[in-house]
Structures are given as structure tokens and as C-alpha cells.
Residue, then its C-alpha position, 0 to 999 in steps of 0.5 A: m590436504k587436497r581433500i581438506l581444501t575441497t571440503v572447505l571450498v564446498i562448505f564455503t560455497l554452500g554457505l555463500i549460496i544460503t546467505l545470498y538466498s536468505f538475504g534475497e528473501e529478507t530484502p526483496v527488490l522493490r519498484s516504484g509503483d508497488v503498492i504496500f498494505q498494512t493494518s493501522m491501529s486507530p479507531q478509524c482504521h478499525a472501523v474501515r476494516l469492519a466496513t470493508r470487511s478487510k484485514f487492511s486499513h491503510c495503503g501507500m505507494i512505494w517510491k524509490k530514491g536512489d537505493k532507498d525505499y520510501v512510501l508515498e502515503a495520505v496521512q496528515p498530511v500527504r507525505i513521503t515516509p521512509l519504508d522502515q518507518w512506515i512499516s513500524h506504524g502498522e500492527g505487528k509490523k505486518y504488511v503485503i506488497r503488490r505489483l502490477k502484473n505487467a509493470d515492465s511494459v506499463l510502468t515505463p520511465s515516462v509513466l513513472n515520471k508522470m506518476e511522480a508528478e501526480g504524487k507531488k501535486m498531492l504532497g502536503k494536502s490534508y488527510d480526508g477523514y470524510f472520504e470525499w471524491s475530490d482533490d481538496q483533501i486525500y485519503c490513502s487508497e484514493l491517492v494510489w487509485k488517482i495516481y494510477k488512473r491519471a498517470a498510467g490510465i489504469e483503474v486499480g480497484r473497483l470504485q464503490k459508494i459508501k452505501d455499498f459497505d457494511l455500516s452496521s457495526k457499532p464502531v462504524q456507526q460511531i465514526i459515522r455519527e462523529r463525522y457526518g451526524d445524520n447526513l451520511p453521503v451514501n452515494e459518495t464515490v469511494i475506493s477502499p484499500q481492500s478493493i485495490y488489494e483485490s485488483s486482478l491487475f496486481v500480483t503479490v511480491v512480498t507478504k509479511y502477514g503470516k497465515k491470517 
């Protein structure tokens, strides 16, 4: 009888360990300030991927409210979206989440409060389909970059000019004609999702993107 009870206890313990391990993998603990990336499915997003030579076309910032996870994102308009809803908008529900390497020491409660305040200033603003470097309208990676810069004093990604991108493909040229006609502002300052993704200041904490 003792041997049977011992066997049952061992099996139960192993099962509990496996369950907790699996649960931890499926529901990682996210933090406010984490940046989440995905591929959206609109023609503009396809053009963005081609121009920036990236698999990502959209990004946002994780924001926690109690035990709930949300994404602050610049769409039409800038808004806070429940995380699961945000994920469902991406191609194949694939996404990657990156975190500041030294988040523990940099993203203090004071800094996070400042980041939240900067984000609130942007809520309700229109999406910027012209990618202008002003606060009148905002696009996704611009929102993330400016919040980090203004609240934490950190530049998460290298700023570029429109002329630095690959503008040669037909989908990109079509978007250019539709938006700008013959007046493409090639010297406009821009920040792409890929540039933020590649920032050496971040480390990947979640990958739901497969091997591709």
C-alpha cells in the first residue's frame, strides 16, 4: 500500500510540474513597456514590409491594467486594444515581444508613469498614413519611439529618411503614387517597426512566429 501511495504521489508531482511548465510557456508574464510586433494584412502593410525589408509591418506597446494585458497602438485612431484582440488582427496570429534589456533598472514606476502620460497624450489621434514626423497624426512605430524617447530618454531604434528605404517594388510605388503623387518627401524623418525590432537595447521574451 505504501509503495502504491508513493507511486501515485510521484506521478502527481511530475504532472503538476509539467502542467506548471506548460502554463508558464503559454502565458508568459508581460510588462508595461514591452514592444509587440506582428504582420498585418493590408496592402499598405505589405508595402511597408517590402520597403523596410522586414517581416513586420505593425508594432505596439504592452500596457498592463491590473492583471490584464493591453496594447497601446497607433491605428485609426490611436487606442488601447486588449492583447488577445490585437494578436487576432495579425497574419496567422503570429507575433514577437521584445523587452528592454535593463527594464528592471530603467523602467521604474516613475518612468512608467511618464510613459503612460505620454501615451495618453496620443490617444484618439488619427493614424498618419503619410509618415510625417509630427505629433498631429501618429503611426505605429513613431508612437513607440516617441514614448520611449520622451519618458525614458532612450532611442529605441535608428531614425532614417524615407529615401533610405527600398522604394523600387510595384506595391511600394503604388502606395507612393496614391499618397504623395509626384511629391514624395524623401528627406522626411521616419522610424520603422523593423528598426525598433533590431534595436540592441531589446531582448526577445516571446516568439510566436515559427522559424520563418
